[in-house]
N, C-alpha and C positions, 0 to 999 in steps of 0.2 A: 470470458477471460481469454486474454491474449495467449501467445505462445512464448515459452520462456526461451532463453538464449540456447539452452541445450537442445530444446525441440525444434528450434530453427536450425541447428546445425545436424542434429541427428533425428529426422522427422518421426522415426519409429518409435522414439521414447515416449510420445504423447499418448501411446496405447496404454502406458503404465499408469496414466492418471485414471483413478477409478477401477483399476485392474482388480477385481474381486475375487474371492475364491471360486465362485461359480465360474468366472471366465478361465481360472486356471485348470477346472476339471475337463471344461468343454474343449480348450485349447490341447490339453493333454490327451483326450481321447482322440481327437482329430489328427494330432501329429503322430501318434502311434498307428493309427488306422493308415495315414499315408505312407508311413514307413513301412508297413507291411506290402505296401504296393510298390514303393520304390526300391526294395531291396531286391527282388527278382528281375525287375526292369533294368535296374542299374548294372547287375550282371550281364543280363541280355543284350544292353545297348554297347556295352563295352566291348562284347564280341562281335556286334554288328560293326563296331568302329574299328575293327581290326587290332584290338589291345586286349591285353590279360584282363580277367574279370574284375579284378580289385580297383581298376581305374573306374570303372562305373561307380563303385562306392566312393572313392576319393572325389568324383564329380557331384555326389549327392547330398553332401553334408554342409558345406561351406556356404553354397548359394541361399539356403533356408535361413541361416544366420544374418548374412549381409541383407537379405531382402527384409527381415523382420526389423532391421534398425533403420532402412532408408525407404522401404516400399511404402505403397498407400493403398493396396488392395489386400485384404486379409485372407482371400482365397488362393490366391496366386501362390504356386509351389515352384522354385527354380530348381532345375536338376536336368540330367541327360534326357534327351529325347531321340526319337528314332529317326527325324529327319536330320538332325545335325550330327548324329553319328553316322549316318550315311555319308554325309558331306566329308566328315573328317575322315572317313575309310579310304578316301582317295588319296591320302598322303601317307598312309601307315604300312604300305607293303613293302618297304625296301627290307625290313628284318631288323633283327638286333635292337639296339636302344633307340635308333632312328625314328621308329614308328611312334613311340610315346613321347619323345622330345618335340616331333614336329606338332603332335596333337596339343601338347602343352603351350607350346609357342603360339599356335593358332588361337588357343583360348586367351592368352595374354593380348595378343594383337586384335581380337576380336572386342575384347574389352576397351582397348584404347580407342579403337574405332567408334564404339558405342559411346564413349564418353566425349568424344570430339564431336559426334553428332548432337549430344546433349548440350555442349558448350555452344555451338554454333545453331542450336534450336533447328536441326534438320530432321527432326522426327517426322516431319511430313511428308519425307520423300518416300516413305511407305505407301503413301496415297497414290503414288504413280502405278502401283501393283493392283489392278482391278480384281474384283471378286472372279470373273470367269478365269482370269490368269492364275489366281490363287488356288481355284478348285482345279484347275488343269494341271498346276505344279503339284498339289498334295496328293492328287489321285495317282499321276505318275510314280511319284516317290513312293506311294504305298504299294505299287505293283513292283517296283525296284527292290523295295526293302523284302517284300515277300518272296520275290524270286531268290534274293540273296541267302534267305534261310531255307531254301528247299533242299540243298545239299546236307546240312545239318539234321534237318528234320528227317531224312531219309537214311541218314547213317553212312553217306557217301564221302570217302576220305579223298584228299587231294585238292588242289586248286580248282577254280573254275574261271569263267570269263568274268570281266570286269564290268560289263554292260548288262542291260536287261536281256537283250536278244542272245547275247554269247552265253549268259548264264544259263537261261533257259534250254538253249541248244546242247550245252555241256551235260546237264542234268538229264536230257533225254538220251543222249549218246551214251551215257554211263548208268543208265537206270538199272542195268543187270547186276551193278555193284552194289546196290541198296542193301541194308541190313534189315532183315525181317523184324527184329526186336525193336531197334529204334524206329523204324516205320510205323509198326503198331503203336508204340508210345507215344511218338509225335502226333499221329492223326487222332488218336483217343484223346490226348491232352487237348487239342484243338477243339474237338467236339465237347469235352467236359468244360473247358473255359467258356465257349459259347451258350452251353446250357445254362451254367452258373450266373452268366451275366443276365439272362432273363429273369433270375429271381429278383432283381432290383425293380422289376414292374410290378411286383406283389404289393398292393397298396393296402393299408389298414384304415377303415373308416373311423372317424373320430370317436364313434359310439361303440366301437368293437369291444368285446369282452378282454379281460386281462389276458387269458391264454392266447387268444388271436392276436393281441398286441406284441406278446411275446414271441410268438411264431414269426410276425413281420419282421421284428428286431433281429431274429436269427437269420432270416432269408436276407435281409440286408447286409448283415455281417459278412455271411458267406459270399454273398455277391461282390462285395467291396474287397475282401481279402482272397479272392478266387485264385490270383497269380501265386500268391505265397502258399495257398493251400496246395495247388497243383505241384508246385515245385517241391513243397514238403514231402507231399505223398511219394512222388516219383523218386525222390531222394532216398526215402526210407527203402523203397523197393530195389534201388541200386545198391544200397548199403546191405542189404539183405543177401543179395547174391554175392556181394564181394566177401561178406564173412564165410560163405560157403565156397570161395575159391572160384567164383565165376564171374565174368564182366560182360553181360550180354549187350550193354549199351556203351557208347562212347561218351565218356565223363568230361566234365569241365576240367578236371585236374587240379593240382595245388594252387590255391589263392593265398598270395601273401597276405598275412595277418599284420596288424598293427596300424597305428595312424600313420599317415604318410609325413616325412620330414618337411618342415618349412624350409624352402630353398628358393632362390631366383629362377625364373623360367630359363631354360637352355638356350642360349644364342649360337651354339654351335652343335654340331653332331657329326657323326661317322656313317657313312653307308657301307655295310659289311661287304664281304667277299661276293661277288656275284650280283651284288645290288646296285653298285655304282654304275656310272655311265660307261666305263670300260669293261664293265662285267667280268674282271679278273681279280681285283685287288680292292682292299677297304680304301674308300676315298673320304677324305676330310672335307666337311662341308663348313663355311663359315656362316655369319649370319645373312649375308647377302644371298648365298646360296639357298637358304633355307627360305628366304623370301620368293626366291624365284621358283622354289618348287611349289610353295602355298599358293603364289599366283592370285588368281581372281577370288580364291576362297577368302582371302584377307578382307576384302570388301562385301562378298556375297553372304558369307556365314553371318556377319553381324546384321546385315540387312534382313535376313530370314528370321533370325533370332528376335529383331526389334518387330517385326511383323507379327509373329507369334505371340509374343509377350503383349503387345499393345491390344490385339484382338481379344485375348483373355481378359486383361484388365478391363475392357469395356464391356465385355459380356457379363462380368461379374460386378464391377464396380460402377458401372453407368458412367454419366457425364462428369461426375465429381473427380475422376482421375486425373492428375497432372501428368502429361506426357513426358516431360522433361524429367520429372522426378523418377519416373520409371525406367528412363532411360538411363539415369544415374544408378539407379538400384541394379539394373541389369549389367551395367558396364563394371561396376565394382564387384559383382559377384563373380564375374569371368576374371577380371584382373587378380582379385583376391584368391579365386579358386586356382588360377595357374601356380601360385606359390604352394597350392598342397596337391600339384600333379593333377589337376582336372583338366579334361577336354572340354570344348565348348558347350556352354548350357545356356538355357533358356527357359520360360514358363512352360509348363506341361498341361495341356488342357484336361487329359483324363485325371491326371492327379489333383489338379485343381478343382475338377468336377467332385472328386472324392472328398476333398477337403471341404467343399461347401456342403456337401450332403451329410458330412460329419458333424456339422454345426459348429465349425470354428468360429471364434469370436475375434481374434486379432492375429495379425502376422505372426505373433509369437509362436504359433503352433508350429511354424518352420523350424525353430529352434529344438522343440521336442523331437521333430523328425530327424534332424541332424544328430541330436544325442543318440537316438535309436540307431542310426547308421554306424556311428562311432562305436556303439557297444557291440553291433555285429562285427566290425572290423577287428575289435580286441578279443572277442569271446567266439564267434560262430565260423570264423573263416576256416578253420581244419575241417569243418564239416561241408563247406561249400564245394569241396573237390568230388562229392558224390552226386552233385547235381547232373543229370543227363543233359548233353547238349541239346537233345531233340527236345526237351521239356522247355528250354530257354528259347529254342526256336518258334515253339508252339506259343509261349508267351508275346513274342514278337509278332507273329503273324495274325493271332487273334484281335491284337491291338490295332494293327495297320489296316485291318480289313475295313473298318469303319472309317478310314480317311478317304476311302473313294466315295466322292461325293456325286452320284450319278443323278441324284434327285434334282439338281438344279437345271438338269438338261431340258426336261419337259416345259417348265415356265419359260425358260429363254427361247425355246423353239417357238412356242406360241406367241410371245410378246415381241422379241427383239433377235431374230436370228443372226443378226451381224454380229452380236456379241460372243456367239458360239465359237466365231472364227478364232480370236485371240486365245481362247481356252484350248480349242483343238490344237492349234499351232504349238503352244506350251506342252500339251500332253504328249503329242507324237514326237516332237524333237527332243523333250526329256527323256524318253524311252530310246530314241535313236541315238542321239549325240551325247546325252547327259543332262543332269538337271541345271548345270550353270547356264548352258547354251540354251536349253529350252526356257527357261525363265526370262533370259535375255530377249530372245526371239519373241517372247508373248507380250513383254513390256513394249519392245519396238512396234510390234503390230498393232497394239493398242494407240500408242502415240501417233502412228502413220494414220489410222483413222480419225484421231482429233486434228491432225494437220489437214486431212482431207475435207472434214467438215469445216474447218476454218476457210479452206480454198474454195468450197463448193457451198455456200450458205444456203439454206433453203429460201427461195423467193416465191412469193405468190404473187401471181400475175393475173390481174382482172381488169376488166372494162367497165368504169363506173360512170355514173352521170350524176350531175347536180339536179337540185330541184326545179331549175329552169331548162334542164335538158341538154346542158354542156356535156359531152362525153369527154373521157380523159383515160389514160392507161395509168392504173395504180400499180406500184411495184412495192411490196412490203416485205422487207427482210423478217424472217422469223428468228434471228440470231440477234443477241446484243451487241455483238463485235463485229465490225466489218474491217479487216486488215488487208494488208498488201496483197497476200495469194488470191484474194477473191475479186480485185479489179476487173481482169478480163472476163471472169465469170459474170459479173454484174452487168459489163458492157455488151457481152454477146445475148444475154437474157433479154436486155432493153432492145437490142437490134431485132431479134426474132419477134419480140412482142409488136414492134413497130411495122414490120413486114406482114405479120398477121392481121393487124388491127387499123393500119393506116396511119397517116401523119396527123395525129391529134396529140394533145399536150401530155407529157409524161410527168407523173406525180410520184415522186420517191418519198415513200413514207418511213419517217425516222422515229416514230414514237416508241418502238420497241429497242431502238439502237442507243446504247449508252456509251459507245466509244468507236471513234474514226482514227486511223493513223494518217499520218500525212501522205504516204503513197496511195492510200485508198482516195483521200480526198483529192490528190492531184489527178488520180484516175477519173473521179467524177467530173472534174474540169474538163478533160479530154472529151469525155461522154458530152459534156454541155456543148462543146465547140462543134462535135460531130452533128449534133441535134439542130444547132443553130444554122448550119448550112442547109438543112431541110427546112428551116423555118418551124421548128418544133420547140416549144418552150420547156425547160426543165424546172420543176417546182418541187422545193424541199417542203415537206410537211411535218411538223411536230418535232423538230430536233430539240434536244436539251441545249443548256447553255454552252457547255464544253464542245458539243458538235458544231453548234451554230457558228462559235467563235472560229474554229478551225476551218469551216466551210466558208465563211466570210473572208478570212485571209486568203484562201486558196482561189475561189472564185471570183474574188474582187467584186466589181461592180454588177457581174452577171447574176448575182445570187437572187433568186425569187423564192422568198421564204413565208409560209404561212403557219399560223399555230392551231387553227381550228377551220371546221367547215364553211362558217359563215365568211371567213376570210378567203377561203380557197374559192368559193362561188363568186364573190366579187371580183379576185383576181382573174378566173377563167373568164368571166363575162367581159371583163376589160380587154384582155389580151386575144379574144376571139372577134372583137368589133374591128373590121378591116378599115385601114386608112391608106388610101392609095393603093389597094391591093396587097398591103403588108400587113403582117402582125406587129403590134409594138410590144416590145418586151420591156416591161417597166420594172425598176429595181424596187424590191420590197424588203427592206432590212427591219424597220420598225413595225410590229404588229397593227394592223388596221383595226383590229377590235380586241378588247380585253379577252384573254383565254379563260373566260369563266368556265366554258363547256367544252368537251370535246366529243360530240355525237358520233357514232359510227357512220362511215360513209357507206352510202346506197350502192351495192354492187349488183351489176345487171348480167354480168357473163363471167365465167371463170375459164381460163385456159385449160384445157384437158392435158 
């Protein structure tokens, strides 16, 4: 059955076809389970972004609804993440209303950039970010996020440095100001969260008894809802002390209740007293000024969001996922979210994994998650003020610990040490200079290696002989492309081979080469002229039709070309026969024999 017009316009509606009561129950369970995870995470990530806690909940409900209508992977959950929260925090430090306004505008602009990427089909740009660079970036980000939460975890009041090193240094210098109650609560919460996380490894065999299956289900529920449980228990403890007139912990404080107003994203703001460039009075800032403040984040935040969302979609949805559709769903999640005071959002791997483990059947589960968040905004926000900040910091730290992907170092060290360099550059510079410059440096390092491999292609140089004993130098490129940066490299390698093995014919093996550019072909012509002065023939072996056409146009009548070993042996025999003390260089344009077989060339010696 083909898609209806509505299903083509709103792809998510196809999930309603055959949507049974069993699917409703499964999606409801998964949606509520994910909601119990996103509630404490949303509050914590808003704090990480430098915003009031309710903004985390504002960012957690609209994305699920939009993705349910437009997305193609049932497991993906859209909402705030630690990485995007950290990147947003770089622009929320001026105080007043400027922080939320800059974050909301960044959300809107991120959606616009993502939509533009979808229209231009630029989703493949994320392929420029290799796995080592991604690992270095996420690992550095995890350390930066963890360091940023140390102050709240230990109950240290006041500001701290903006970078990783300055933050750690500030915490160490002010460690004597740490509050004992907050420190104990924070460290204990981390230990409990990590211990509860291990419960998900409890496996129940298919033939287990009913009681054991029940125990397994309880363990899974506790492990899945561990963040909510820890926040709930610590909030009860703080509430108990508050009722007795004591406040041993630093609390989250009042969280604004109610659904956010539907309004346009802000296109102007005011930096409050002490926050503007002159540091003395409020400074009105227009749209251009806000763009200048957001700077590179306007491009970098959507790229990181797309990278994460595509990775999650591929992990759970496989090859059937349409990248353009995912881009559209993510972009509209951000654009629509900005009208409800959201900061930038993307797919969350941890919550998507919870969604998958909960047995979700369709993306409609995201709608149930959004409904639970809205219920919390309307009913539970008065109680959020009792959540200890140390508990929220523990939630963030216990989540980002597993973003440090140290396990890839060992296989890379054993197989390809060169790939460790871009990852190391990204990791170190992200910690020192910031995640934006670190990621850019890693990508540029990777591209530099790509350019280097293009400029210095691997060339196998051997001395081979035909069946009749005629020796020749065989130069075999191991790359399929020979472009202009490699011209001098090929000429130098050939010259060194002639100096080492003598003035014998040179055979350039093009069987693996699919593409030459004009500059490289011209360089080959110059090489042929140099060899001609030494009475050394240059033979092109096994070129494709496109390469042969370009070489014929460039080398003109001097092209000696063969397609198999039989032709090569005949040609070498002819040009090695002296006539008047000179070699005869005969043009071979049309193959002498039909290229029915291409047996391997006998190699007699290989250059060390």
